[in-house]
C-alpha positions in Angstrom: 36.0 -44.0 78.3 39.3 -45.8 78.2 39.6 -48.4 75.4 41.4 -51.8 75.7 42.3 -54.2 73.0 42.3 -57.8 74.0 43.5 -60.6 71.8 42.2 -64.2 72.0 38.7 -63.5 73.5 36.8 -66.5 72.1 37.2 -68.4 75.3 39.2 -68.7 78.5 41.2 -65.8 80.1 40.7 -63.4 77.3 36.9 -63.8 77.3 36.7 -63.5 81.1 38.9 -60.4 81.2 36.9 -58.8 78.4 33.7 -59.2 80.3 35.2 -58.1 83.6 36.8 -54.9 82.1 33.5 -54.0 80.4 31.7 -54.3 83.8 34.3 -51.9 85.2 33.5 -49.3 82.6 36.2 -49.8 79.9 35.4 -49.9 76.2 36.6 -53.4 75.4 37.6 -54.3 71.8 37.5 -58.1 72.1 39.2 -59.9 69.2 39.0 -63.4 67.8 40.1 -65.2 64.6 36.8 -66.7 63.6 33.7 -64.8 62.4 31.3 -66.8 64.6 33.4 -65.9 67.7 33.4 -62.2 66.7 29.6 -62.3 66.3 29.2 -64.0 69.7 31.3 -61.4 71.4 29.2 -58.6 69.8 26.1 -60.3 71.1 27.6 -60.1 74.6 27.9 -56.3 74.3 31.5 -56.1 73.4 33.1 -54.2 70.5 34.6 -57.1 68.6 37.2 -57.3 65.9 38.4 -60.1 63.6 42.2 -60.4 64.4 44.4 -63.3 63.3 47.8 -62.9 64.9 49.4 -64.9 62.1 48.3 -62.4 59.4 49.9 -59.0 59.4 47.1 -57.6 57.2 44.5 -58.8 59.7 46.5 -57.1 62.5 46.7 -53.9 60.5 43.0 -53.9 59.7 41.9 -54.6 63.2 44.0 -51.8 64.6 42.8 -49.4 62.0 39.1 -50.2 62.9 39.8 -49.7 66.6 41.6 -46.4 66.1 38.8 -45.1 63.9 36.3 -46.0 66.6 38.3 -44.4 69.4 39.5 -41.3 67.6 43.0 -42.7 67.5 43.3 -43.6 71.2 44.2 -46.8 73.0 44.6 -47.1 76.7 45.8 -50.7 76.9 46.7 -53.7 74.8 46.2 -57.1 76.5 48.1 -59.7 74.5 46.4 -62.9 75.3 45.8 -64.8 72.1 47.9 -67.9 72.1 47.7 -71.7 72.1 49.6 -74.6 73.5 51.4 -77.3 71.6 51.0 -80.5 73.7 53.1 -83.5 73.1 56.5 -84.9 73.7 59.4 -83.1 72.1 60.2 -86.0 69.8 56.5 -86.0 68.6 56.4 -82.2 67.7 57.3 -81.3 64.2 59.3 -78.2 63.3 56.3 -77.0 61.3 53.9 -77.3 64.3 56.3 -75.3 66.5 56.8 -72.6 63.8 53.0 -72.3 63.5 52.8 -71.8 67.3 55.6 -69.2 67.3 53.8 -67.3 64.5 50.9 -66.8 66.9 52.4 -66.8 70.3 55.5 -64.7 69.6 55.6 -63.0 66.2 51.9 -62.1 66.2 52.3 -60.5 69.6 55.4 -58.7 68.5 53.8 -57.3 65.4 50.7 -56.0 67.2 52.8 -54.6 70.1 55.3 -52.8 67.8 52.3 -51.2 66.0 50.7 -49.8 69.3 54.0 -48.5 70.9 54.2 -45.4 68.7 50.6 -44.6 69.4 51.1 -44.9 73.1 54.3 -42.8 72.9 52.3 -40.0 71.2 49.6 -40.2 73.9 52.3 -40.2 76.6 50.5 -43.1 78.2 49.4 -46.6 77.7 49.6 -50.1 79.1 50.8 -53.3 77.4 50.1 -56.6 79.2 51.6 -59.9 78.0 49.7 -62.9 79.3 50.8 -66.4 79.3 49.5 -69.7 80.7 50.8 -73.2 81.0 48.5 -74.3 78.1 49.4 -71.5 75.7 
């Protein structure tokens, strides 16, 4: 069974894609930051992981759990976890934008760079970067 890691599955696109891929026969590792969201995803029949894209140790731990559960294989990474920063430019602080970039850019980068060597060893894999107008 092909395994897929999806970030940002607590709601929205990530949640819908996780359920749809599970229905199509994939083993979905749906990740979320909050423990209650991880528990909810498990109740829906998904393998679920705690993964905070702003925390390199969380990324490392989630990936280690996934690889242990799949005998070191990963078919696809769906980078979806992100959030929007609404407001006028003059109202957004540098700190708020830095926090957004930690999740939406640097977190994705960290996770992606960790799975690329695995996919190279497998000689296969898919990396999907998702974006929306709200995050």
